[in-house]
C-alpha positions in Angstrom: 118.0 73.4 70.8 120.8 75.2 72.6 121.4 74.2 76.2 121.0 76.8 79.0 123.6 77.5 81.6 122.5 77.3 85.2 124.3 78.3 88.4 123.9 76.0 91.4 123.3 77.6 94.8 123.4 75.5 98.0 121.5 76.4 101.1 119.8 74.7 104.1 116.6 74.2 102.1 118.5 72.4 99.3 119.8 73.5 95.9 118.5 76.3 93.7 119.2 76.5 90.0 119.3 79.9 88.3 119.3 80.1 84.5 121.2 82.6 82.4 118.5 83.9 80.0 116.0 86.6 79.4 113.0 86.5 81.7 109.8 87.7 80.2 107.9 87.5 83.5 110.6 89.7 85.1 110.5 92.2 82.3 106.7 92.5 82.3 106.2 92.6 86.1 109.5 94.0 87.2 108.8 95.4 90.7 106.6 92.5 91.6 109.1 90.0 90.4 111.9 91.8 92.4 109.6 91.7 95.5 108.7 88.0 95.0 112.4 87.1 94.5 113.5 89.0 97.6 115.7 91.4 95.6 115.0 94.4 97.9 118.2 96.3 97.0 117.4 96.1 93.3 113.7 97.0 94.1 114.9 100.1 95.9 117.1 101.1 93.0 114.1 100.6 90.6 111.9 102.8 92.8 114.6 105.5 93.1 115.2 105.5 89.3 111.6 105.7 88.3 110.7 108.2 91.1 113.6 110.4 90.0 112.5 110.2 86.4 108.9 111.0 87.4 110.0 114.1 89.4 112.3 115.3 86.6 109.5 114.7 84.0 106.9 116.5 86.0 109.0 119.6 86.9 111.3 120.1 84.0 110.3 118.0 81.0 106.5 118.0 81.1 106.2 117.9 77.3 108.5 114.9 76.9 107.8 111.3 77.7 110.7 110.7 80.1 108.9 108.6 82.6 107.4 106.0 80.2 110.8 105.6 78.5 112.5 105.2 81.9 110.0 102.6 83.0 110.4 100.7 79.7 114.2 100.7 79.9 114.1 99.6 83.6 111.8 96.8 82.8 113.9 95.5 79.9 117.0 95.8 82.1 115.4 93.7 84.8 114.3 91.1 82.1 117.8 90.8 80.7 119.5 90.8 84.1 117.0 88.6 85.9 119.5 85.7 86.4 122.1 88.0 87.8 119.6 89.8 90.1 118.4 86.4 91.4 122.0 85.2 92.0 122.9 88.3 94.0 119.8 87.9 96.1 120.6 84.3 96.8 124.2 85.0 97.7 123.0 87.8 100.1 120.8 85.3 101.8 123.7 82.9 102.4 123.3 80.6 99.4 126.6 80.7 97.6 127.3 79.5 94.1 128.8 76.0 94.2 128.9 75.2 90.5 127.6 75.7 87.0 125.7 73.1 85.0 124.1 73.0 81.5 121.0 71.4 80.2 118.3 71.7 77.6 115.7 71.9 80.4 115.7 72.6 84.1 115.1 68.9 84.7 118.3 68.0 82.7 120.3 70.5 84.7 118.9 69.1 88.0 119.9 65.6 86.8 123.5 66.9 86.1 123.6 68.2 89.7 122.5 64.9 91.1 125.0 62.9 89.0 127.8 65.2 90.0 126.9 64.8 93.7 126.9 61.0 93.4 130.3 60.9 91.6 
């Protein structure tokens, strides 16, 4: 099994680990995932892109499936960029990146953070 890389973010509520991998949950439920994670800027971009595609599809390309293709592309992009989106949202909320750790599981990565803090 290949270890995952996690960025470590520090804040008043403790640390947060963000993995660098595809997120199926983010890809399937993109706007809800963005709302739940507090990524309001990215949610606004998603709404603008899908809304623009809907207007263009309705007025100019009614015979072509532009809107479903745009939604699918946006959802896949959110899934692949989920880690970066979450990192940007955490940094905007005052939780900067303080390091990078690797681990096979989230628990292994958390153990690495604790061991580094004690050293």
